[in-house]
C-alpha positions in Angstrom: 94.3 -28.9 47.4 96.5 -26.1 46.1 99.8 -25.1 47.5 98.2 -21.8 48.6 96.2 -23.7 51.2 99.2 -25.6 52.6 100.0 -23.0 55.3 96.4 -23.1 56.6 96.5 -26.9 56.7 99.8 -27.0 58.5 98.6 -24.4 61.0 95.4 -26.3 61.7 97.4 -29.6 62.0 99.7 -27.9 64.5 96.7 -26.8 66.6 95.3 -30.3 66.4 98.6 -31.8 67.4 99.0 -29.5 70.4 95.4 -30.2 71.5 96.0 -34.0 71.2 99.2 -33.8 73.2 97.4 -31.9 76.0 94.6 -34.4 76.1 97.1 -37.3 76.3 99.0 -35.6 79.1 95.8 -35.0 81.1 94.8 -38.6 80.8 98.4 -39.8 81.6 98.2 -37.7 84.8 94.9 -39.3 85.8 96.0 -42.9 85.1 99.2 -43.7 87.1 100.0 -46.8 85.0 100.3 -44.7 81.8 102.5 -42.1 83.5 105.2 -44.3 85.0 107.8 -46.0 82.8 108.5 -49.6 83.6 111.8 -51.4 83.7 110.1 -54.5 82.3 110.4 -54.2 78.5 107.0 -56.0 77.9 105.1 -53.8 80.3 106.8 -50.7 78.9 105.9 -51.8 75.3 102.3 -52.2 76.3 102.3 -48.8 78.0 103.8 -47.1 74.9 101.3 -48.9 72.7 98.5 -47.7 74.9 99.8 -44.1 74.7 100.0 -44.3 70.9 96.4 -45.7 70.7 95.2 -43.0 73.1 96.9 -40.3 71.0 95.2 -41.6 67.9 91.8 -41.8 69.5 92.2 -38.3 71.0 93.5 -36.9 67.6 90.5 -38.3 65.7 88.0 -37.1 68.4 89.5 -33.6 68.3 89.5 -33.6 64.5 85.8 -34.5 64.5 85.1 -31.7 67.1 87.0 -29.2 65.1 85.5 -30.0 61.7 83.6 -26.7 61.4 86.9 -24.8 61.8 88.6 -27.0 59.1 85.8 -26.6 56.7 85.6 -22.8 57.1 89.4 -22.3 57.0 90.1 -24.5 54.0 87.4 -24.2 51.3 88.6 -27.3 49.5 87.6 -29.4 52.4 84.1 -28.2 52.5 81.6 -30.8 51.2 78.1 -30.3 49.9 76.5 -31.6 53.1 79.3 -30.0 55.3 79.7 -33.3 57.1 83.2 -34.7 57.6 84.3 -37.8 55.7 85.4 -40.4 58.1 88.6 -41.0 56.1 89.5 -37.3 56.4 88.9 -37.4 60.1 91.0 -40.5 60.5 93.8 -39.0 58.5 93.7 -35.8 60.5 93.6 -37.7 63.8 96.6 -39.9 62.7 98.6 -36.8 61.6 97.8 -35.0 64.8 99.0 -37.9 66.9 102.2 -38.2 65.0 104.4 -36.3 67.4 107.8 -34.7 66.8 108.8 -37.1 64.0 105.8 -36.0 62.0 106.6 -32.3 62.6 110.2 -32.8 61.6 109.1 -34.3 58.3 106.6 -31.5 57.7 109.3 -28.9 58.5 111.7 -30.6 56.0 109.0 -30.6 53.3 108.1 -26.9 53.9 111.7 -25.9 53.8 112.3 -27.8 50.6 109.3 -26.1 49.0 110.6 -22.7 50.1 114.0 -23.5 48.6 112.4 -24.7 45.4 110.3 -21.5 45.2 113.4 -19.3 45.9 115.3 -21.1 43.1 112.4 -20.7 40.7 112.2 -17.0 41.4 116.0 -16.6 41.0 116.0 -18.5 37.7 113.1 -16.3 36.4 115.0 -13.1 37.4 118.1 -14.4 35.6 116.1 -15.3 32.5 114.4 -11.9 32.5 117.8 -10.2 32.9 119.3 -12.2 30.1 116.4 -11.2 27.8 117.1 -7.5 28.3 120.9 -7.5 28.1 122.2 -7.8 24.5 124.1 -11.1 23.9 127.2 -11.4 21.8 126.4 -11.6 18.1 123.1 -9.7 18.5 124.6 -6.5 17.0 125.8 -3.2 18.5 124.0 -0.9 20.8 123.0 2.2 19.1 123.5 5.6 20.8 
């Protein structure tokens, strides 16, 4: 995958993540045990684990359902038989279920890439400018 398709992948992952979050919230509202925090650490741990598992299953299911969108939007993901690979769907589902920690990481990576690109452009402009301006020892400018 090239860096040019990175914005499309991030946009689709955000959409998957939002859809996954909505599905988990709907199910939490339907199942009272999942919606209410417990004071007992063991019960709370099981509730949180169930929510993480639910988010993963929802993310994978939504990724499978949205495969046509992914394969059309990102040409590199299109396969000869246009069927999703299970590993790709699992990865997308896990990424979509990652929550705010995942998105903070993605934001950091994208900002670092932007800063790197800005530095690269600045260095290129500086190099281009230095190639035009006569340097000491290159002789005199002629009128």
